[in-house]
C-alpha positions, -999 to 999 in steps of 0.1 A, spaced: -353 -33 157 -324 -56 166 -320 -70 200 -286 -67 219 -285 -105 214 -291 -103 179 -265 -77 174 -240 -96 192 -246 -126 170 -245 -106 138 -211 -91 149 -199 -127 158 -210 -141 125 -191 -110 106 -159 -118 126 -162 -154 118 -168 -148 80 -137 -125 78 -115 -150 96 -128 -176 73 -122 -154 43 -86 -147 54 -78 -184 61 -93 -194 26 -75 -165 9 -41 -177 24 -49 -214 13 -55 -199 -22 -92 -207 -24 -100 -172 -36 -133 -177 -47 -145 -191 -14 -125 -162 2 -146 -138 -19 -178 -154 -8 -168 -151 29 -159 -115 25 -191 -106 7 -212 -124 32 -195 -104 61 -203 -72 40 -238 -82 37 -242 -85 74 -222 -53 81 -220 -31 51 -195 -6 66 -169 -32 79 -134 -22 66 -119 -54 73 -142 -73 50 -137 -47 22 -98 -49 26 -100 -87 25 -123 -85 -6 -100 -59 -24 -70 -80 -17 -88 -112 -32 -96 -92 -63 -61 -81 -66 -47 -117 -62 -74 -127 -90 -60 -100 -113 -94 -82 -112 -78 -48 -110 -107 -28 -117 -127 -44 -89 -97 -42 -66 -95 -6 -72 -130 3 -68 -131 -17 -34 -98 1 -22 -113 36 -32 -144 27 -13 -122 19 16 -108 53 15 -142 67 16 -147 50 48 -112 61 62 -95 87 41 -63 84 64 -57 47 57 -23 49 43 -19 11 37 -49 12 13 -32 41 -6 -1 17 -8 -24 -10 -24 -38 17 -48 -1 25 -57 7 -11 -63 -26 -15 -86 -16 17 -106 19 4 -110 8 -31 -122 -13 -11 -146 16 9 -159 0 42 -144 34 55 -128 20 90 -121 -10 76 -102 12 53 -81 34 81 -73 3 102 -63 -10 74 -40 25 68 -24 30 105 -19 -3 106 1 7 75 21 40 91 32 22 122 41 1 104 66 29 79 78 63 93 72 83 67 91 83 38 67 117 39 47 106 12 20 78 37 8 103 64 4 125 42 -14 98 29 -37 85 66 -44 123 75 -51 125 45 -76 92 55 -95 101 91 -96 135 82 -110 119 59 -138 99 93 -148 131 112 -149 118 134 -119 153 133 -103 151 162 -77 120 147 -62 135 114 -64 165 127 -45 143 139 -16 126 106 -14 156 88 -14 172 109 13 140 103 34 146 66 31 183 72 41 173 94 70 151 65 84 176 38 78 210 52 75 228 19 73 207 2 47 230 -4 17 202 -4 -9 190 30 0 225 44 3 233 28 -34 200 45 -45 209 80 -30 243 80 -46 228 69 -81 201 96 -78 228 123 -65 248 116 -96 218 120 -119 210 153 -102 246 164 -104 252 164 -67 287 151 -64 289 159 -26 259 139 -18 270 111 -39 305 110 -21 289 110 13 265 81 3 294 61 -11 314 68 19 284 55 42 280 26 18 315 14 26 
């Protein structure tokens, strides 16, 4: 069995490897960052920060399948991690799978419903798929959270017109002015 000292030393090594992984990733040394995160995972197979770093490195390397698998494993470790859902939405959008991107963003906003950019992005994706009524709801949420944001007001006006809601479009234009 591991002594208290050994456990502390292992924890410290994991922390240092993750720190080094982040630093090398920021420097663009992605292969070295990958090695650091994998080393941390070897010492602590359930360390979420190490997996997050590794997944981000895979995404930066364009290894979308590996990034996706790693993010999905992170969701198994923490099913309520809305930031991972947003990362999965990013990957799905990169792959051209807008439906999957929407599903992940919808889950993310269910968990954390106070980030306007997520609602705006959701509205944009829904609009691209012609799902105007749902896009209107998402755009309205973004405006509710940031009523002075011209980008969101403009989006709300545009989607209001697409859904035939003249009154809402007028209100959005008034607020935009």
